C-alpha positions in Angstrom: 17.0 -6.4 22.8 18.7 -7.7 19.7 16.9 -5.1 17.6 18.1 -2.3 19.9 21.7 -3.5 19.7 21.5 -3.6 15.9 20.1 -0.1 15.9 22.9 1.0 18.2 25.6 -0.6 16.0 24.1 0.9 12.8 23.9 4.3 14.4 27.6 4.3 15.3 28.6 3.2 11.9 26.5 5.9 10.3 28.0 8.6 12.6 31.5 7.5 11.8 30.9 7.5 8.0 28.9 10.7 8.1 31.5 12.5 10.2 34.6 11.4 8.2 33.5 11.2 4.6 32.6 14.8 4.0 35.9 16.0 5.5 38.0 13.5 3.6 36.0 14.1 0.4 37.8 11.5 -1.8 35.8 12.5 -4.9 37.2 16.0 -4.7 40.7 14.7 -4.0 40.7 12.3 -7.0 42.0 14.9 -9.5 44.8 15.9 -7.1 45.6 12.2 -6.6 45.9 11.9 -10.4 48.0 15.0 -10.7 50.5 13.7 -8.0 50.7 10.2 -9.7 50.9 11.4 -13.3 54.3 9.7 -13.7 53.1 6.3 -12.6 51.9 3.5 -14.8 48.2 2.4 -14.4 49.3 -0.6 -12.4 51.4 1.5 -10.1 48.6 4.1 -9.7 46.2 1.3 -8.7 48.7 0.0 -6.2 49.1 3.5 -4.8 45.4 3.9 -4.5 45.3 0.6 -2.5 48.1 1.8 -0.3 46.4 5.1 0.4 43.2 3.4 1.4 45.1 1.0 3.7 47.1 3.8 5.2 44.0 5.9 5.7 42.3 3.0 7.5 45.3 2.5 9.8 45.5 6.2 10.6 41.8 6.7 11.3 41.6 3.5 13.4 44.7 4.5 15.4 43.3 8.0 15.9 40.0 6.6 17.2 41.5 4.0 19.5 44.6 5.7 21.0 44.7 9.2 19.4 43.4 11.0 22.5 45.8 9.1 24.8 48.8 9.7 22.6 48.1 13.5 22.4 47.6 13.6 26.2 50.9 11.7 26.7 52.9 14.2 24.7 51.0 17.1 26.0 49.7 18.1 22.6 46.2 19.5 22.2 43.9 18.9 19.2 44.0 22.7 18.4 47.8 22.4 18.1 47.4 19.5 15.7 44.9 21.5 13.7 47.2 24.5 13.4 50.3 22.4 12.4 48.4 20.2 10.1 46.5 23.1 8.5 49.8 24.8 7.7 51.0 21.7 5.9 47.8 21.4 4.0 48.0 25.1 2.9 51.6 24.6 1.8 50.7 21.6 -0.4 47.6 23.2 -1.8 49.6 26.3 -2.7 52.2 24.3 -4.5 49.4 22.5 -6.5 47.6 25.8 -7.2 50.6 27.6 -8.6 53.0 24.9 -9.7 53.0 23.3 -13.2 50.7 20.3 -13.5 51.7 17.4 -15.7 48.7 16.1 -17.6 47.5 12.9 -15.9 46.7 11.4 -19.3 50.3 11.6 -20.5 52.6 8.6 -20.8 54.2 7.5 -17.6 57.8 8.5 -17.0 58.9 5.0 -16.4 59.1 2.3 -13.8 59.1 3.5 -10.2 60.7 1.6 -7.3 58.2 0.0 -4.8 59.8 1.9 -1.9 59.2 5.3 -3.5 55.6 4.3 -4.3 55.1 3.3 -0.7 56.6 6.5 0.7 54.7 8.7 -1.7 51.5 6.9 -0.9 51.9 7.8 2.7 53.2 11.3 2.5 51.8 13.5 1.1 48.9 11.6 -0.5 47.6 9.8 2.5 48.7 12.4 5.1 47.7 15.2 5.0 45.9 15.3 1.6 43.5 12.4 2.3 43.6 12.0 6.1 44.4 15.5 7.3 44.2 17.2 10.6 40.5 17.7 10.2 39.6 14.1 9.8 42.2 13.1 12.5 40.5 15.5 14.9 37.1 14.0 14.1 38.5 10.5 14.6 40.0 11.4 17.9 36.7 12.9 19.0 34.9 9.7 18.0 37.0 7.7 20.3 37.5 10.2 23.1 34.4 9.1 25.1 34.3 5.3 25.0 31.3 3.7 26.7 31.9 1.9 30.0 31.5 -1.8 30.2 32.8 -4.5 27.9 29.4 -5.2 26.4 29.0 -1.7 25.1 32.7 -1.1 24.4 33.2 -4.1 22.0 30.2 -3.2 19.7 31.3 0.4 19.6 34.9 -0.5 18.6 33.6 -2.9 16.0 31.1 -0.3 14.6 34.0 2.2 14.3 36.0 -0.4 12.4 33.1 -0.9 10.0 32.5 2.8 9.5 36.2 3.5 8.8 36.3 0.5 6.5 33.4 1.8 4.5 35.0 5.2 4.2 38.3 3.8 3.1 36.6 1.6 0.5 35.1 4.7 -1.0 38.5 6.3 -0.9 40.0 3.4 -2.9 37.2 3.4 -5.5 37.4 7.2 -6.0 41.2 7.1 -6.5 41.4 3.8 -8.3 38.9 4.8 -11.0 39.7 8.5 -11.1 41.2 8.2 -14.5 37.7 7.6 -15.9 36.7 10.9 -14.6 39.7 12.5 -16.3 38.8 11.0 -19.6 35.3 12.4 -19.4 36.6 15.9 -18.4 39.4 16.1 -20.9 42.7 17.8 -20.4 41.3 21.3 -20.0 38.5 20.2 -17.7 40.9 18.2 -15.6 43.3 21.1 -15.2 40.4 23.4 -14.2 39.1 20.8 -11.7 42.6 20.3 -10.2 43.1 24.0 -9.8 39.7 24.5 -8.3 40.1 21.5 -5.9 43.5 22.9 -4.9 42.0 26.2 -4.1 39.3 24.6 -2.0 41.9 22.5 -0.3 43.8 25.8 0.5 40.6 27.3 1.9 40.1 24.1 4.0 43.7 24.3 5.3 43.1 28.0 6.3 39.9 27.1 8.0 41.6 24.3 10.0 44.4 26.7 11.1 41.7 29.2 12.1 39.7 26.6 14.1 42.8 25.5 15.9 44.1 29.0 16.6 40.7 30.3 17.8 40.3 27.3 20.1 43.8 28.0 21.5 43.0 31.7 22.0 39.7 30.9 23.6 41.5 28.5 26.0 43.9 31.3 27.0 41.2 34.0 27.4 38.5 31.8 28.9 40.0 28.6 30.2 36.9 27.6 32.3 34.6 28.3 29.4 36.8 26.4 26.9 36.9 23.3 29.2 33.1 23.5 29.7 32.5 23.7 25.9 34.8 20.7 25.3 33.0 18.7 27.9 29.7 19.7 26.3 30.8 18.5 22.9 32.0 15.2 24.4 28.7 14.7 26.2 26.7 15.4 23.1 28.8 13.0 21.1 28.3 10.3 23.8 24.6 10.8 23.9 24.4 10.6 20.1 26.3 7.3 20.1 24.2 5.8 22.9 20.9 7.1 21.5 
């Protein structure tokens, strides 16, 4: 019995990390993080990385626990969140792709107020560049079908906490020590990587918009089929979590 519970717990942790980490992709986002914090001192950049990890943890946990209920309360569907969030991601990626980039190895511009660091750490670094509509949609899906019964519910919630915590620790490490990656790449290599990552981010944003728009269109054209497919996804996820 204990072995089965441990296996169940580990499986949910693995599902949470495996579902969130590839979408968040903190390693690919590290050059963009450095580009957007080029005017900060190393101490301020480290604090920003910590704030981004904390904000990401709070957003993902909130999305898992109450995300589906909040969207239902306001009458907002996940496809609508994908469309709106994807547009924001595309706009930010486009500005990074075409705008001038300050070298991240340059001297910091000067001291920055704690309030501006906190605000910048949340928007746009945490949301939507790190925790975007894709990862929020996945987090909402993870918590959309909670198991019945207190004995199954508590380990599931705890496992989600552990999975999100592992993901956010990886985010912090990638952002905190991203300057070492820049030193190895050099100025030219860093610029190329930032541009390439921005282009990939633009493509991801376009894909998120398309996923949301196609789901909305499918719901209009085939409402019964759309509802059945959503239920099927939910049942598959529940069976995966319960083994």
